[in-house]
Each structure stands twice: as structure tokens, then as C-alpha cells.
DOBARO-691467 format. One record per residue: x, y negated, z of N, C-alpha, C, O, CB in turn; residue in one letter. Coordinates in pm, whole numbers, plus 50000, padded with zeros to 5 digits. Atoms other than C-alpha are relative to their C-alpha. Glycine has a CB too. Layout:
XYZXYZXYZXYZXYZa ...
***
This chain:
499605013749965508395120451448499834991049878500174994649766501474999750050m 500175010050106507515089551245500944988350029500844982050135498504995149990q 499085011349988510275063651193499484988949909499264991249790501485004049964i 500615011050075508955029651081500904987850009501224983250119498584996850053i 499305012850003510954999350973499044989249954498374990649852501245000649908n 500735011850044509214965750958501034991049932501884984949996499274992550120i 499015006450086511114949750673499534985949962498384982349985500245008549874n 500385013150049511164914750528501084989750024502074992650092498734995550065g 499015010749982513064881850516500044995250146499204998950227499694988249907p 499955006849871514134862150821498724992050020498244985649926501254990850010i 501175007949961511134846450999498705004949935497724997549929500214985649965n 501234994450059508594869350827499045005150107497875007850078500355011349904a 500854994949892507264880951165500325014350038499515021050102498564999249961g 499654985949983509104914251182499985004350147499365014350182501375002749941k 499914996049859509854914951556498654999450068498285008450144500994991150075s 501325001549938506424902251659499105011849965498475017850053499334987049954t 500884989250045504594928251450500525013450051499735022150089499905000249847i 499424987349952507014956151550499645002550145499305013850182501524999949983s 500324998449858506404949951920498525003150020498165011450103500394987250078k 501444997149991502634949151872499715014349956498915021350018499194990149913l 500214986450052502784981251669500465010350102499795020350123500755001949867l 499464990649899504924998551934499045001450118498865012350172501384995350049t 500964999649889502404989052203498765008049964498155014450049499614985950041q 501244993550044499555003151995500195015049979499275022850004499504993749872k 499744985850026501175036351902500295007350130500825001650226501175001649902l 499754992049880501365064152155501425005649998501915009949893498985011550012s 498654994449983504795075052286500964994349895501585001749819499975015349991n 499185006850100506675049252079501074991550067500914987250181499134991349908a 498925008549953509925029952121500334990049891500284993249772501265008350039i 499615010350095510984997151957501494997250014502004995650126499174987150021f 498585003250002514594990651856500184986749927499874985749808500845011449933i 499685012850062515604954451791501435001149947502395000350024499844987950101e 498694997150058518474960251549500984988650021502174991050044499855002849851v 499105011449978519864925051586500675000650137501804996050153499234986949986d 499464999449865520384931951957501035011250019501675012050123498875001850100d 499034989149988522534962651888501444994949993502385001750034499775010549890l 498695006550004525444938951824499784985050018499254978449929500765003149867l 500185014349975525464904351981500984991949916501994997149869500184996950150s 499085008750074527054874751805501344998950071502394998150007499384986049983d 498755001049924529594872652085500885012349977502095011149957499704998350151q 499234987950023530624909152043500535000549858501675004649834499165012450029e 499565000250139530754905151667501234991149984502174994649913498864995249908q 498875009350008533084875451709501245005950067502355004650016499644986650065e 498864994249928535264893751963500635011549922501835014049933499565005050138s 499484989150083535604923151722500604995149870501215002749794498905010049970l 499445005850122536594899451444499285004349875499895005449768501445003549989g 500784995250115533794911251217499404988549922498924978849980498895009550047l 500695009750086532524891150922498505002150010498045011650073500475001349853s 501454998549997528804885850872499585013449938498745020449993499334988349926m 500344987550067528624915050628500425012150083499705022050089500665000649862e 499544989149914530674937150861499115001550122498895012650171501464997750043q 500934999649887528344927851146498715007149963498185015050042499694985950048g 501214993050046525334939250942500265015149994499445023150040499554994849861w 499684985850014527064972150866500145006750137499705018150155501305001849920a 499824994349867527984977551232498655002250069498445012350136500884990950086e 501344998549940524374971751345499285012149942498695020050016499154987249977r 500694988650063523014996751092500675013250035499995023450046499964998249847t 499314987749957525695022151188499565004150141499355015950169501534998049996n 500454997149864524675019251553498565005050000498195013950077500144987650089r 501394995350012521035022951454499975014549955499225022650008499224991049902l 499954986450053521875054351258500355010150110499775020950115501025001049886d 499604991149889523535069851565498845002050098498615013150146501244994450074k 501144999149908520515061851784498925009149942498385017650012499424985950029i 501054992050065518085077151533500385014850002499555023350033499764995349855i 499564985950002520135108951499499935006250139499595018050154501435001049944k 500104995049862520285112251878498555002650037498245012750099500644990150099k 501424998449968516515107051910499395011849926498485018349978499234987249965e 500494988350074515895133451642500335012850076499565022550071500635000449859k 499614988149924517735158251863499225001250129498775012150166501494999750030q 500684999549870516105148752192498485001149986497805006350074500344987650082t 501454999550026512605145152038499204994050116498164999250157499565014649975k 500635006549885511685121552319498774991949960497844990450040501014991150071q 501075009050043509375099152112499325005549874499925012649794500564985949973f 500744996650121506665104351850500214989649891500144992649772498515001450031d 499805011050095507345070451689501234992050039501444988950157498754990849995y 498895009549982510485049651649499764988449904499684990449783501415006849975i 500255012050081509885014051527501214990950012501694988250122498694992750046v 498955010149995512634990151431499714989249896498894991249806501405006349976f 500265011450087512764956651252501314995249941502184990350013499294988550077a 498755004350063515454948850998499804998949849499175007649789501165009950033y 500065000850147515714936350639500975009849938502175009349967500294985749952p 499124989750055517074965150436500034999349847499094994849782499565014050045i 499784999450144518444969650085499575013749948499355022950028501494997149965t 500314986750055517584998249846501015010750042500635022250064499944999449850p 498994990249958520865014949942499745004750143499855016650172501424994049990n 500324996349862519945014050311498735008450005498635017950083499854987650088l 501254992350005516465026550228500305014649965499795023850029499024993949898y 499654986350040517925056950051500755007150111500575019150132500844999849872n 499274994149887520245062650345499035004250111499165014950169501044990050056q 500944997049893517355061250591499035011149961498525018350047499234987550038y 500854988950044515265084850379500665013550030499985023750038499714998749849k 499304987649965517955110650459499715004450142500045015750180501514998249981n 500424995949866516635110450816498875010349993498645017850087499554987850082w 501204991850010513595129050686500335014949997501335019149940499214996349876e 499974985550009513095166250738498585005050021497634997250008501005006350105d 501354994449985510155189250806499234993450115498004993650115500085015050024d 500665005849882509425170951134500144984950010499604978950103500555006250123n 499725014349993510555135351059499704993549865500094998749761501474997450041v 500235007750122509335109750806500364985450025500314980650138498525001349954s 499585014049991510475074150733499124991449910498894994849794501494998549963f 500805009650075508315044750623500654986250009501144982250115498544999750052l 499485013750005509475010150516498844990849964498344991149851501174998849896n 501145009050018506754983650557500524985749995501174981250090498935001750114i 499435013350021507564948950422498974989150026497864989549973500544998849858t 500805012149980506124916150550500474989749898501664986949888500134994550147l 499665008550113505994891750259499204987049998498404984949907499805007549870s 500695012950005504704857150351500564991449887501674993849840500154992650135p 499525009150103504984829650091501244992550051501384990150171498894990049959r 498755006449962508354812050089499764987550083500454985250182500814996649876l 500235012549925506904778850206499565002650143499804994450232498964991549928e 500404996249865505414796750506501225004950079501405001550196498915011049997i 498844994049933508604815750587501044989450039501774991250136500655010549910c 499035010549973510684783650578499594991150116500404983150163500204991549877r 500505008349891508544767750850500305006550135500495018650144498484997549985q 499924994749864508964771251225498705007450031497615002050011500254988650104n 501174991849970506614799051333500075004250146501095009250193499915012449906r 500014996449859505554804951692500984991250078500994979050061500355014950019g 499055007549918508304794851935501374998849934502274992549989500145006550136t 498684999750065511154799951687500234987149921499394983249841500125012149907r 499605011750077512904769051554501185003849912502245007949960500374988050094e 498984995850096514894775751241501134989949991500914977849994499385002049863l 498845008450025518394762551196500224998949849499695006949772501255005750070e 499795002750143519594748950863500555012149927500105015349816500944988149982t 499424988450068521694779550783498995011449986499085019349893501235004950076h 501034989750010518684802150853499054997149885498635006349813499225001050131e 500885003750112516504782750607500675003349868500035008449776499654984950006v 499274996950124519204786250341500065015149978499945019849865501434994250006k 499954985450013519484823350413498635005549958498575014849877500455006550133r 501354995850040515684827350383499814997849850499325006649780498924992350080i 500145003050143515744810550043500795009849916500335014149810500444985749971e 499184990350072518554833549933499365013950001499415021049901501415000650061q 500644986849990516674864350057498825001149904498575011849850499535002650144m 501104999650096513664854849844500545001549858499945008349775499144987250012y 499394998350132515934851549541500445014449979500445019449866501204990449984k 499534986150008517224886449621498865010150019499105022150031501095002450105e 501214991649994513624899949649499885008350127499355019450125499995009349881n 500224993249873513774909750014498515000350037498085008650116500814993350111y 501435000849969510084900150024499165009449914497995011449944499504985849984h 500764990650085509044924549748500935010749942501085011849820499304992349885k 499064989650047511524953449730499285011849939498165015149977500875004750115p 500554987850059510894983949514500015011750098499335021850078500775003749875n 499844988949905511855005249814499044998750118499335003750226501445000550050c 500955001849889508804995550023498795009049981498275010349870499554985350010s 501194991650005505965019150108498724991750008497664996149965500025010250113d 501145009149989503654989750184500544985850008501454983150086499115003450125l 499635014249996503994952250116498774992150043497704993449983500544995149860i 501125007749944501794928350317500314985149989501314980450044499735004050148i 499915014649999501354891450236499294995150126498064993950129499374993749869d 500575004049871500854879650593500004984950019499974980050132500775006650113n 499955014749993500954842350505498864994250082499064985450165499974994249861s 501205005849938497404835850624499375009550102498205008050137498974996449894d 500514990349904497034864750869500494996750141501584991450160500435014249961q 499545000049862497154864751245500835012850021500695022249944498804999150102t 499274987649973499574890351395499075012150017499415023149974500864998550125p 500934989049980496554911451493499465005049866499295017149848498844995750090q 500494995950132495254911551135501065008049924500765017849858499564987849918q 498904992650064498654922551006500135013850063500335023849993501324992350012t 499944987149929498754949651272498905009349953499135021249934499914997950151l 501134991850042495314961951166500245006149861499885017649836498704991749999d 499684994750134496504965550804500995011650011500845021849944500584988849909v 498994989549983499504986050917499395012550061499685023650018501164995050088i 500644988449936497405008351143499115007549902499075019849902499184995550122l 500834993550102494985014850857500875007749902500525018749859499154989649924s 499074993350092497925023450632500545012950064500605023249998501164990749962f 499484988149932499365047550891498935010850009499225022749998500514996450140l 501104990349996495975063650923499845006549863499575018549853498684993150043k 500104994850136495895067250546501115009949968500935018649882500034988849902g 498904990550023499255085350560499595014150041500175023949995501254995650078c 500504987049956497345113350732498765004149918498035013349956499664999750149k 501194998250082494725112450459500135012349910501235016149868499754987649916m 500064988650091493665142050250499324995849870498244989849873499245011950065e 500645001850131492965139049877499595013849951500425022849940500964992849895i 500484986950045490795167749755498874998249899498394987149876499515008450120r 501115000350094488155176749501498704996450071498495000150187499875013649928n 501335003449948484675162749554499185012650027499205022049948499254990849901f 500924989149965482225186249729498584994550011498384982550033500435006950132k 501405004249995478435185349732499684992950131498924983250133499095012149982k 500305006049870478415177150103500624986150017500334979250115500485009150111e 499435013549995480465145550030499074989549942499304977649959501324999749925d 500805009150082477675130449821499474988050079499554976750031498855007449938l 500605010949923475995109950095501024989050031500744977150015499405005450130s 498985009949967479225093150204500534993149874500824981149876501165006650076q 499535005950125480355087849844499014989449951499424978649907500195010849892v 501005009650046477075070649757499984987550088499774976550038498615006449998l 499905011749911477375048250064501154990949956501024978749954500215004550147d 498835007650042480805037849944499774993749862500224982649836501245009149997l 500335005550132479545033249586499154987350014499334977749940499255010549915c 500835012049977476945008749719500854988250046500624976850006498915003050105r 499115010649952479664989249897500774993949883500904981749873500995005450106e 499255004850117481704986949575499074992649905499444982249849500685011849928v 500965006350089478604978449373499614986150052499494976749973498745008849985r 500325013149941477704950149613501144990149976500904978349950499735001550151d 498845008550026481224936649573499984994849857500244983049833501315007750026h 500075004150140480824936149194498864990249976499004980849897499835012349910h 501165009050018477414919449218500314986050052499894976149993498765005650073m 499615013249947478854891449433501064993649911501074981449893500545001450145k 498925004950084481874888349206499464994349869499924983949822501005011249972l 500605004150126479754885248890498564995750026497625001749972500075011349895l 501325004749957476834866249038499104997349879499464989649791500134987450086n 500965002150108473794867948807500195008949880499505007349780500074985949957g 499734991350115475204895048579499255013350011498755018449911501505002649988y 500624987049980473764926948731498594998650057498304989350132500855008750093f 501274998549931470224936648819500225009450118501195016950119498895005449904t 499854990449889469704955449148500035014349947499225018149862498864998450102p 499814986450049470854991349098499655010350108499645007350227501455002049954q 500154988949905470055024849254501185009549984502145006249914498645007649979n 498874990849999472305055149301499985010249888500795019549888500055007250130d 500244989450097471135074448996501265003849923501635015649919498924995849903y 498864996850086474205071648773501175005650079501825015150034500444987649923y 498924994749918476725076749052499705014350045500585023050042500234991050123e 500394986749954474805106749184500135010249887500665021249908498564999850055q 499924990850113474545122648840501455002849962501815014249934499254994249879m 498614998250038478225116848764500755009350093501445018450048500694986749995g 499274991849904479575132149083499465014350004500235023850016499944993750139f 500574986549999477155161449079500375007649873500575019749877498484999450017m 499594993550124478015168448714501425005550010501755015549947499894990149883d 498614995449988481665171848817500095013850064501115020650049500814990050081s 500014986849935480705203049015499685011249901500035022849925499005000250114l 500474989850094479255220948712500554998549859500535007949780498514999849996e 499595003050137480715204548403501504997049997501954987450061499184988149942n 498555001950008484445207548321500394986949931501554983149932500645011649927d 499735012750066484135175148127500404989450102501114979950070498774995449919k 499765009949896484315156248457500925005550109500995017650130498674995550061y 499274996549879486665156348754499784989050103499664977350067501535002149971c 500275009749894486125139349088500835003450123500965015050161498494999750035a 499194998549879488315133749393499494990650109498914980250081501504997349970f 500315008849888487725119449737501234999150091502025008550101498755005150079v 498985001949897490115105149996499285000850135498294993950157500764986249984a 500704997249874489205117250345500964997850118502075002950119499445014550002v 499285001949874490425105450688499045003250114497984997150126500574985450012v 500854996149886489005122150999498585003249955497604999150017499974988750106d 501274995450056486205137550788499154988549943497974990549913499215007350107e 500715011350058485225102950660500554997049861501764995749843500104987550091q 499605003450136485275095450286500344985149995499484976750022498885003649898v 499575014050005487295063450241500354995649859500714984049837501204997950092v 499735003550138487805064749865499535011049907499395022549948501484997349980g 500474990150096486625082249550500504996249861500844984749834498455001050001y 499655002250141487525086249183499265010349916499345022349943501555000949978l 500714991550095485365100448903500544997049861500604985449820498454997850006l 499445001950134486855105948557499405010049902498925020649941501525001450002a 500594991950107485695120348225501055003149894501764994149849498784992949936e 499114995950108487735140247973499354996749866498205000349841500345015350010r 500555003950130487285126247622500975003449888502195003049906499684984949998k 499204998150121488495135047274499624988649904498474987449864499745014249934i 500235011650088488865103947055500855001849874501984996949869500354986550073s 499204996650119489985115946707500504987949922501434989249843499195008749909p 499575011950072490295080146577501214993350064501754983750009498874990149991h 498855005749930493085072746828501225008949983501105021149970499684998150148l 498764992350005496735083246806500095009050122500405020850112501244990749991i 500114992149877496425094247169498545004350015497744997550079500494991850125h 501414996050009493245113847115499485007150125498275007450149499815009049881s 500404992749879493235133947442500044990250117501104987250172500945012350027n 500085011249906491995107947691499235004150126498255011550119499324987949934v 500744998849874490945108048057499524985950035500334976850055500905006350117m 500575013249972488585078948127499484999350143498665007550184498874996749900h 500465002049862488085066348482498644993149995498534981649953501034991550084v 501375005250004484325061448517499654992050126498954981950119499015011449984c 500385006149873484085051948884501155001750099501695012750114498675006350056n 498814999849913486785043149135499794989550109499504977950079501324997149918f 500215009649892486515027149477500665004350130500875016150155498534997850023g 499394997849869488095023649821499254991550102498844980350073501524996449998v 500695007049892486485013550149500674986550025501904985550029499995008550130k 499515013750000486824976050189501074997450107502074990850080498864990650020q 499105003649891488584974950526501375006849993502245003850075499375003450131n 498674993850013491474997050409500564998549859501495005749821499945014850039i 499415002750131492054983750059501394993950018501634986250111499094990549917r 498645005049991495704976249997500915008250088502045004250114499984986150049g 499184991749911496955004350221500475012949933500995021850000499215003450126t 499474988450072497785029849951498995010749966499355020649901501065006050078g 501004989850028494505049149932499735001049850499715011949793498694996950076v 500275000150144493775038449575501145006149920500915013449824499744985949953g 498844994650071497305046949464500045015250012500365022149915501314993950054k 499964985449982497075081949611498915006849916499135017649862499835003750148k 501064994550087493775088149431500454999849854500285009649781498684991950017l 499545001050139495265075649105501155009549974501245015249866500434985649968m 498904990450015498405096649162499465014249978500005021849898500914999750124d 500604986650014496185127449198499465002049859499645012749799498885002050103t 500494999150137494485120148867501175000849902501135008649807499104987849967l 498825000050089497855112848703500635013949994500965018949886501044989650049f 499394986749996499275146348817499145010249925499675018849854500195004650146d 500904991050072496195164548684500134998049849500175007649773498544997750044l 499905003050143496505146948348501305005449941501315010849830499924984849977c 498724994550047500175156448316499905015149986500385020949888501154996250097i 500154985550002499305192448398499165004549881499445014949822499375004950130k 500924996250107496505193148137500464995249862499844998449761498624994650029e 499535005050128498505175647866499204988249947499214985449827499965010949900g 500735012050040496285144747863501004989449955502064987850016499124994650117v 499075009650057497885117247655499804985850050500724977650042499875000149851e 500275013949960496245086247798498914999750106497975007650102499584991549879e 501055002849902494235073848097499454986249970500224976749954500535000950148i 500625012950030491755045948029499014996450110498555005150184499305000349862s 501005004849904489455024848244499564986149959500154979949871500565000050145l 500485013650021487494992548247500094992050129499934997550238498565000149948g 499935008649882487904963048482499454986249963499734981049855501474999050053v 500565013350023486024930048511501084989350015501944990350103498834997350097y 498995010549997488074898748443500094993150135501184989550180499714989749892n 500015007149872487014882848770500505008650115500775003550224498604995050030k 499534991049894488104913248968501534999949998502165009949962499435014649982n 498565002250015491664899748989500825009550087501925013350048500344985850034t 499254990949912492724922149281500115013749935501185019849934499325001150139i 499984987050069491724953749094500884999349875501645008649847498575004449962a 499205001750122493294940348773501495000750033502265007249963499674986549932y 498614999949958496574934348957500455014050040501575018150008500214990250117s 499684986249959496474969649108500285008649877501275016049874498855006150082f 499834991750119496054985548764501284996149924501995004849874498774998649907y 498785004450068498824964348613501245005450070502175010150004500054984649993e 498854995049925501244974048891500165015049981501275020249982499854996750148k 499934985550020500355010448834500545003549862501055014549840498625006250020y 499474997550134501305006948468498984998849888499335000249771500595013549995g 501015001950105498005001248286500264987049925500744977249982498574999950062f 499835011950083498114976447997498684996849929497995005949883501145002149897k 501255003750068495194956647849500095002649851501074998749786499664985350025p 500034996750143494234969047501498864992549929499054987149820499835015249980i 501145006750061490804954547432499224992650108499414995250227499095010149925e 500795007749905488384930447595498554999249952498294995749837500594985850020q 501425001250031484594931647604499584985650023499894979750126499145009750087k 500455013849988483014897647541498484999549986497905007349911500684990949893m 501455001550006479424886547593499624985749968500344976350002499365004450132t 500585013150028477324857447468498575000050053497725007250000500044996649846l 501335000449942474304849247681499094991049915499314978949906500064995050146s 500945007650083471444838647451499024992050085498504981750042499235009449906l 500935007249911469284828247746500594986550040499854976950063499695008550126t 499385012749961471834801347834499954989849887500154977949909501435002350042d 500025009050116471494787047480498634993149985498494983349913500335007849872k 501365005650016467774780247521499854987350078498784981250077498945010150044k 
***
């Protein structure tokens, strides 16, 4: 059983996306947590706002535990903004047959404060949204996936989530010779992206260097290579080289030579899982540092590396003499 919470501030689109997701998944049920305790019942019970939140989550917990016993559904989807404490509580639902994912919708504040769809926000709701952004409900550390859906249609947001869920069933393994064709196809896609990003910097390239690097990883312990595979399709790759740099304090270095993820599933955790695999290998081997290069204009990749923990140390600079003529 997969339990999925669509998290985020008020008016982020949680219910809309949750209902679409439930319709798309097989044998799934959607629980609207707000409806587990109406405002009228909350008032009749004499509960404060905070007590009302606690009562709703307690009722949700009872429903989940009952569904775990009956095993009636393959997916349970609910929509509720949760704190790190609630996240840790919900992670306790997990066992050998049950997993929990927290997916956060994170539109920009100015978007979230506007009326969206048929919903008209009241003044107290706008104030609560602003407070939730101050409290980082839009970018919690306890989220498995954060989606900026400011400029997305509900269908586009749904597609990102479905790709992420597909990636959860992904296998990370060592590169094999029979992967080469798919890896090179993906390398071309990444290379085309770089050529468009740095227009006029690269000449047209062939597959020679990528092919040599990945094939060398099969015979030369100096290299290691991993692929991410979903349904026998390669959706990501990572090639790294072991280096000894005696002039550095951290002399035992693993350098990432080539790293890429299929365009339509970037941002769904594939790259992180590949990097995690390399990180675990480096810890096991006693590697002291992981290094890589990134183009300044590749701001999305730069942001990914920074979030992972990489820090800029040096910068390559060029001076075009042809432009001086």
C-alpha cells in the first residue's frame, strides 16, 4: 500500500491535485482531511482551532490504521498541510507492505494569495497563507518532493507527480554493456541541452567520449558508472572517475565526469538517487571528496548541486579572442 499526502499551504491546489491523482491511480481512495471534522462539529465540541487540527489528524490516523488491516486499497491519498512532527508520526505507518510519501505543492506566495479556480479567499485565509509561508509550509525539510506549481496547469502538476511515483519504483544499478545504446541516446539529449544553453560555445559532437568513458568503466577500476532504470528504460546515468590529487588536503577524490537525467522526469528525484548511490560508494571506499563541473548558465543543475551540499571552489573563465577582432 502507498499512502500519499499532498502537502502545502492553503490554496496551493492540494485537493484538486489529490482528486486528479486518485482518479489516475488504480484502486485508490481520496480522504479530504478537512471534511473529517466540520466547523459546526468543531464548534459544538468546543474545540479551538489547534484542537480541531489535532482532532482531524487523529481521525485520519484511525482511518489509515483500519485500512492497513483491511488492505482494501493499493493507494490512499489525502491532502493536508503537515508539520515535521506529523510527518514523523505518519512515517510510523510504514512497514514491509506500506510506504508513506509527502509531496508538497509550493506556488509562489503572490499566486497562493490570489483566488484560484472557483475558490474565493476570505481575509483570514489570506493572513493564514502568509503565516504559513513564514513557517515554511511551502518548502518543508520533511517533503519527498516539492513542486513549484505556480505556472503549471493541474494536469502538468499531476504529470510531475506520476513521473515521481514511477521513479519510486526505479532501480539504480551498475552500468552494463547492453545499456550503452540507451545511455548514448540520453547523452545526446543532455548534450543538446548544453548546446542550446551555451549557444555558439560547442561544435557539433559525436558519441566518442561518452562511449569510451562508459565502456572503460566495465574494464577499468578507475571509473564507476551507474544507470537509473524504470521498466527496462534508462532514465538517468552517472559516470565518475577515481583520482588521487597529492597537492590537495583531500587527495582521494571522486570526480563526476558525466551526469544526466531524462528531460521529462527531471526534478522527480532520479538525479538525487544516482548521486546518493555514488555518495554511498565513496563513503564505503574512504573517498574524501566528490568534485564536478557545472556551467554558470545551467542554473537548474547548479541549484541541484548546491542543495545536495556541493560548494563552489574554483571557476573556469574564458576570453574569446575572435570577439576582439
